[in-house]
Wavefront OBJ file of the C-alpha trace (Angstrom):
o trace
v 0.270 0.172 0.106
v 1.601 3.335 -0.707
v 1.125 6.249 1.697
v 0.752 9.814 0.735
v 2.501 12.499 1.621
v 0.510 13.341 4.944
v 1.162 9.433 6.135
v 4.843 9.425 5.227
v 4.759 12.852 7.491
v 2.428 11.603 10.285
v 3.680 7.868 10.405
v 7.344 9.194 10.570
v 6.859 11.386 13.818
v 4.978 8.836 15.462
v 7.574 6.116 14.934
v 9.855 8.672 16.803
v 7.419 9.282 19.712
v 6.513 13.126 18.499
v 4.105 14.906 18.474
v 3.007 17.581 16.269
v 3.505 20.590 19.182
v 7.277 18.811 19.346
v 7.996 18.440 15.421
v 6.928 21.783 14.625
v 9.453 23.146 16.608
v 11.684 21.257 15.585
v 11.822 22.286 12.079
v 10.278 26.244 12.810
v 7.069 25.853 11.886
v 3.162 25.991 13.435
v 1.484 23.011 15.026
v -1.237 23.291 13.314
v 1.117 23.954 10.041
v 1.911 19.943 10.792
v -1.703 18.746 11.125
v -2.303 20.234 7.827
v 0.748 18.746 6.230
v -1.139 15.440 7.549
v -4.778 16.041 6.861
v -3.084 16.149 3.174
v -1.841 19.833 2.261
v 1.149 19.442 0.567
v 4.100 21.888 2.645
v 5.741 24.199 0.561
v 9.887 23.492 -0.808
v 11.507 24.672 2.068
v 9.228 22.620 4.823
v 9.625 19.412 2.741
v 13.692 19.968 2.007
v 13.501 20.815 6.821
v 11.157 17.197 7.065
v 13.667 15.366 4.965
v 16.396 17.320 6.564
v 14.524 16.251 10.292
v 13.958 12.303 8.963
v 16.466 11.948 7.657
v 15.094 11.124 3.906
v 15.328 12.013 0.860
v 12.129 14.167 -0.963
v 11.278 11.510 -2.889
v 10.570 9.319 -0.179
v 8.385 11.513 1.375
v 6.503 12.562 -1.780
v 6.259 8.269 -2.904
v 2.336 7.793 -3.884
v 2.535 11.146 -5.509
v 5.753 10.305 -7.817
v 3.942 6.649 -8.434
v 1.116 7.791 -9.262
v 2.355 10.830 -11.650
v 4.947 6.978 -13.201
v 2.182 4.762 -13.984
v 0.507 8.247 -15.182
v 3.551 8.618 -17.847
v 4.119 4.736 -18.357
v -0.124 4.529 -19.323
v 0.508 7.616 -21.159
v 3.088 6.384 -23.600
v 1.730 2.312 -23.788
v -0.785 4.598 -25.135
v 0.432 6.000 -27.922
v 1.916 3.010 -28.803
v -1.019 1.188 -29.325
l 1 2 3 4 5 6 7 8 9 10 11 12 13 14 15 16 17 18 19 20 21 22 23 24 25 26 27 28 29 30 31 32 33 34 35 36 37 38 39 40 41 42 43 44 45 46 47 48 49 50 51 52 53 54 55 56 57 58 59 60 61 62 63 64 65 66 67 68 69 70 71 72 73 74 75 76 77 78 79 80 81 82 83
């Protein structure tokens, strides 16, 4: 099962036993921002970089579901063009 950015952020946060407030403090945002991200708002690129650095993961990893979805669509479109 693939996860969304929000699900990835929440999973990484809970694996480290952090509250939304604690994560927010660590990366310099409000807890409301973390809550919105976990509810499927997409962080801006600056905050994505902060999250990647804090969790020591790539942006690709944080965005995995979106990347997979885009690649699947591109593959499907490419295959349609071949027919």
